[in-house]
N, C-alpha and C positions, 0 to 999 in steps of 0.2 A: 234282567235283574237286575244287574249293575248298574244301567242307565236309569233306571228308576231312580236307586240309592243316591245315585250323582246328582242328581236334579235335584232329591229332596235334601241333600246336604249342602247344595249350591245355592237355598234358599236362606243361610243361617245369615246373620247378621254382621258385620262387616267390624271389625275392631279400628274405631277411628286413629288414624294416623299409625298403625302396625303396617306393614307390607313386608312380603316374602324376598330375603337379599337378592336370593339366586334370579328370581321370575318378576317381581317386580310389583307381584300383584297382589291387590290386598288381601290380610290375613282373616278368614274367618272366623269367629268364636267355635263352630265346631270343629272346626280344620286343626284350632289353636290347642283347644278340648281332648282330639283323638292322638295330635301328633306329643304332646305332653306327656300322654299316657306310654308312649314310647322312647319319648327321650324328654325325661325330666329337666336336661339343662337347659331348654326352649324355654322355661320359665322363667330361668334370668336375664334371659334376652329381649323376654317380653316381658315387663313386671305388671302382671294384670292380678285385681282381685279375685278372689276364689270364688266368688259367686257367679262370676262371667265363666270361669271353666266349669262349673256345676250346669249351668245356662247351658253352654256347649255340648257338655256330656247327656243330657239331659234330653236336648235338640238332635243329637244323632241317635239317643235310643228311640225316639220317636218314627225316626227316619228308616230305622231297622225295622221296626214293627211293622210300620205301612209296607215295606218290601217283602215281611212275610207275609202279609196277608193277601197283598195280589197275587204271590208265589201260591200261597193255599185255595186261592181263588182257583186260579188258571190249573193246578192239580185238579179240584173238584170238576170245572168243567170239561177236564180229557176223561173223567169215568162215566161221564152223563151218554156219551154215545156207546161205551163200551157196557151200556148196561141194556140198550138195543141187539147186542149180537146172538146168535142164536144159541141154545144151548146147546140143542140135539147132536148126538154123533151119527154123523154120517156112516149106512149101511156099508160096509164093502160089496162088490158089486163082481159076482160069480166070475172068472175066467174062464169057464166051458161054455158052450152053444147050449142051445134046449136037448139038443139029441147026445149032449155029452161031448161031441168035438168043440176042440178048441177053435176058440175064435181071435182074430188076428185084429191086430188093435192099426186102423185104417193111419197112415203115414202121409205126410201133406208138403209135397215138392213144388218147390218155387221154380 
C-alpha cells in the first residue's frame, strides 16, 4: 500500500524554485503541506501562499483516499474465495474396526 501512496504523492506539482536543502530535490505541494503540519517553521523557510498548502493537503487527502479504496478492494477480493469453502463439519471416524477390534494407522517409512 505504501508503494501506491508514494506513487500518488509523487504526482503532486513541484513548487517552482523550491528545493530541499538536504537532498537538492524539488519540493512538491503535497510534500510541503504534509511536512508543514509536523514542522510549522518550514512555512517561514518556504514562504508560499496558503492556497498552495490547501491544494497540497487536498492532493494528499485524495492520495490517501485512493489508497484506501485499493486496499478495500483487495480485502473484498480475498473474501470471494472464502465464500466457496465448505461449511460442512467433517464427521469423526471411529477408531474401532468393524468387529470392535482396534485398527492401526499405517505408518509410511521412507
